[in-house]
N, C-alpha and C positions, 0 to 999 in steps of 0.2 A: 372761458366765461368767468366773470367775477362771482364770488359766493352769493352776494346779494341778488344778482340776476338769476342764478340757478334756483335760489329759494323762491323768487317771484314766479318763475316759470312753473316750478313744482306746485306752488299754491294755486295758480290758475288752472292747471291741469286737474289737480285733485278736486278743486271746487266744481269744475265742469262735470267731472265724473260723478261726484256726489249729487249734484243737481239733477243729472240724468237719471241716476238710480232712484231718486225721490219722485221726480215729476213725470218722467216718461211712463212709468206704470200707472201713475195717478191719472194721466190723460188730460191734465189741466194745470195751469199755473195758479189757479185759485184754490190753493191748498195751504192755508195759513200755518198749519202745524209744520209743514215742510219748510217754509221760509224761517219760522222761528227756530227750528232745529238746526238748520244750516247756520244761522246767526250764532247760536249757542256753541256750535262746533268751531266755526272759523274765526270769529272775532277774538276769542282768547288765544287761539293758535297763532294768528297773525301778530298780535301784540307780543306773544312770547318769542316768536322768531325775531321780531325787531329788537327786543331786549337782548337776546343772545347774540345777534349779529354785532351788537355793540360791546358786549361783555364776555362772551365765551364762544368765539368762532370755531374752536375745535369741536365743541359739542354740536354745533350746527352741522359741521362736516360729518360727524358720526351719525346724526339723525338722517342725513341724506343718503347714507349707505343702506341699501335694502337687501343685498345679496348675502344670504346666510352661508357661513362656512361649515357649520356643524351638520353632519349628514342627517341626524335624527330630526333636527329642526326643519331641514328642507323637506323631508317626507311629511312631517306633521302639517306644515303650512300647505303643501300640495293637497293633502287629504281634506283640509278644512276649508279651502277656498270655495268649493261649491256651496257649502252650508252658509258661509258668510254672505255669498252673493244672494242666495235664496232669502236669507233673513232680511237683508236690506232692501230687496225688491218687494217683499210681501206687504209692508205698510201702504205703499202706493197703490198696489192692486186692491188692497182691502178698502182704501178710500174710494177707489173708482167703483167697485162692485158692491160695497156696503155689507160685506160679510159680517164684520163685528157688529155693525148697527142692527142688522137683522137678527143675529143670534143672541146678542147680549145687551144691546142698546149702545148708543154712542158714548164714547168716553167723555166725561164732563170736562168742560173747559178748564176748570181749576186744576184738575189732575194733569192735563196736558201741559199747562203752564208751569205747575210745580215740577213736573218731570223735566221740562226744558231747562228750568233753573238748575236742577240737579245735574243735568248733562253739562251745562256750563261750569258748575262747581267741580265736576270731575276733571275738566280741562285745567281749571285753576289749580287743583290738587296736583295734577301731572306737572304743571309748571313748577310747583314747589319741589317736586321730586327731582326734576332736571336741574333746578338751581342748586339743590343740595348735592347732587351727584353728577359731576361733569362727565363721568364715564358711561352714563346711561345711554348707550347707543340704541339704534333700532334693531341691530342684530346682536347675537350672543357671541361675545369675544372678550378676551382679556388683553389689554394693551400694555405696553411698557410703562412702568411707573405707576400702574394702577394700584390703589389701596382699597381697603375695606371701609365703606361708609356706614357709620352707625348712628348718625345724628339725624335730627329732623324726623321725617316720616319713617326713616329706617330704624328708628328706635322703637317703633310700634310693630312693624312687620318687615320681613326680609325682602319682600318684593312689592313695594308700594305702587310702582308703575302699573303692575298688573291689577292691583286693587282699584286704581282709578279707572282702568279699562273695563273692569267688571261692572262698576257703577254705571259707566257710560253705556254699556251694552244693555243692562237691565232696565234702564229708564228711557232708552231710545224708542222702543215701540210705543210706550205710553205717551211720550212727547209727540209722537206722530199719530196718536189717536187710534192705535190698533191693539185691541185685546188679543186678536188671533195671532199676531206676530210674537207676543210675549213668550210663549213656550218655545218657539223656534230660537229666539235670542238666548233663552236660558240654556239651550243645548250647546251654545258656544262657550259657556263658562268653563266646562272641563278642559277646553283647549288651553286655557291659561294655567290650570293645574298641572297638566302634562308638560307644558312648556317650561314652567318654573322648576319642575323636578329635574329636567335635563339641564337647565340653566345652573342649578345648584351643583350638579355633578361637575360641570365645567369649572365653576368657581372654587369648589373644594380641591380640585386637582391642580389649579393654577394660582390660587391665592392662599398663602400659608396661614393667614390669620382668619380665613373664612369659617373654619370649623369652630373656632372659639366664639366668633360672632354668632353662629347658629345656636350655640349653647346659651349665650346671653339673651338673644332675641328669639323667643320660642316660636312665635307665630309666623307662618309663611305669607298668608294672603289676607286673612280676616282676623283682626284682634279678638282674642279670647275664644276663637272658634277653631281656626286651623292655620 
């Protein structure tokens, strides 16, 4: 199969799964926050893949590979999958049964819209990360010829991809109108802290200049914090 066809199939499958996770628990298609969130996630992603199919096909190949080679990462992902599933199912059930509305009041429309914009902004930021670093695969590995990237977002933090993912996670429940899901999504943030520590272990071992880069770029995930 051609690379473009594989990307298209993957996009359709992921969209179908995401729509199922959002709308099946909600029990209705009349969940405007769900439609807005899906648009904020998939429109930037599709445009990014179209761009990279034209300009960096090797990056697209790396992004399509999902099988981790590092044992620690395999275990971490296996442990975290149930929590990720619960987190993404919860907003739909919350919409259906009104838990947040009954306990805390409905999330205001302006907050859901603002959070949706920030979700889209997180994907735009991730596009910038990928455009800056062609080696930013979905799995943790060092490939032949790979160097240390220190420009663009990598001048601010050592793992800007994870920074974008954290923003995406923290604003997704509010974009979906669920107060109740917010602390559950917050529990996912340490996943990226643990993942990046192991990621840095691999990079320090296999990239000779990475330790110097860490000395120059102090913050791992959040500028001026950590």
